[in-house]
Phi, psi and omega in degrees: 000136176263125179261121176264322181226146181216149173248130180235119172269161182066031189293343180269354179280175182303306180289320181300315179299316182293323179290317176302315181297317180296319179293312182296321180296333180270005176096007179282139173280116188250130169256115187248127180265128179227156180284323183239138181300329180291354179274357176298139185223003176218142179282339183265016178237140177269112181265139179237126179277112184218134173263106185287351175280354178248159181302141179260161167217164187298336182294341180277349190238159175295155184294336179198143171220160178279328184216143175246129175244104183264096188243007185290151177217138177295133180301325186263032189299338179276347189270081179254136008265000186303319184264009183305316180300319180292319179298315179297316182302317184281315187278335182241302184299310179293324176301314180298317180297313184293325176297317177295317177301313180298320180293315183291329186261005172083024176295151181262342185215147175222119181242125185237143181273120172245203186215144173294347179293350178288342180284153176292319176070186176092345182277169182282333184269147175303149184276112173277169186295342178262012179292162181297140177263159177298147173293154181306323182284351179259342187292318193083163189296312183301309181291330175297322178289327176296316180292325175298318177299319177302318181297318178297315180300315181298331180296339182261012185296340176276352182260326181195175174298121185234108189234131171251125181257124181263098184278144180243099171052065176294142175216163178166184186295137176079008182292147176302137186289351178280348180282162195305305188294309177296329178296318177295319179300315182293327177294318179295312183294334179266004179073018180270149184285150169257128182277129181240133166268125186077189184286323186255340185080180181301143173258139180219166169230081184294154186242132176291146185299330178294317175294319181296318180293320178299319178293322182296313179297318181295332183297336180289348186245002183283157176277133178092199185208184177122194181257143178223132174290146172231108185216175185270176187277348184232144175259131185215143179276166175298324175297316179298322177294315179300318180292321176299313180292326178298318178296325182289322182268353180073037181221150177281121180293151179251130179239148173226143182274139174240163187290152174091163178281156177291140178246100184291152174223078184246126182267143165286132178253016182299310182293321176304312182292325181287321189257330192241291190192139176271118181290143183229344190270122179265164177301317183296330180279348186242021183300326178296333178278346186260332187301325180083000000 
């Protein structure tokens, strides 16, 4: 599928910026939604100042686009219950509005950002897209809204390509230091301990934003619909991450043991590689993007 025009929400975020850049670099006319006008970062992109935590109407959006990429995330997503209304508005309310907008205006694709956190995890095998999901009482509010959004997206699969991407620990240049990968780096560089369950701690396969953005853009052109994991090419434990960062900063990482067994969250990238993009960027190759 050839995309001539696209709408991207969350355009000022780590993934949003990379996706906007990838689309614009390929010649797509991009309408990028940002909360503040000062977040515009390219002259060849049309930026629209929109607060997605408030009700939308069509006057805020272009009359038609070929693809919608709904990548926005509430800044306060960890702040429950105080930020619950904003999280719901962006992950569920705005998703519902944009799906209706895409359907009414003739869009061919809708790509929505979900999370690998919806999986139950903990098993020895990588999590394929049909793996067990967390029970509602285990999800927590943020992930419950992500899974609700996935359900809404799937409801439109008969109208256009409807894809939910389950991202696993995206990282990259300029990321907020409160997110997992830069937070771990800062703990090592500051001599603070990393908490491990078991000897090695949780195993993950985090994805660099360049790989994530390439997969995101490709998702608008796949045949069919459904959920697809987006993760990195290597599996590494929290201990392994700490040791890697320790070598980079020239300091011995500090670990502390916490109760219980490690619960891994490792994604299968088979479907990602077959349908979207094969990830290639490892943590060790991207240390310059993580240092801050």
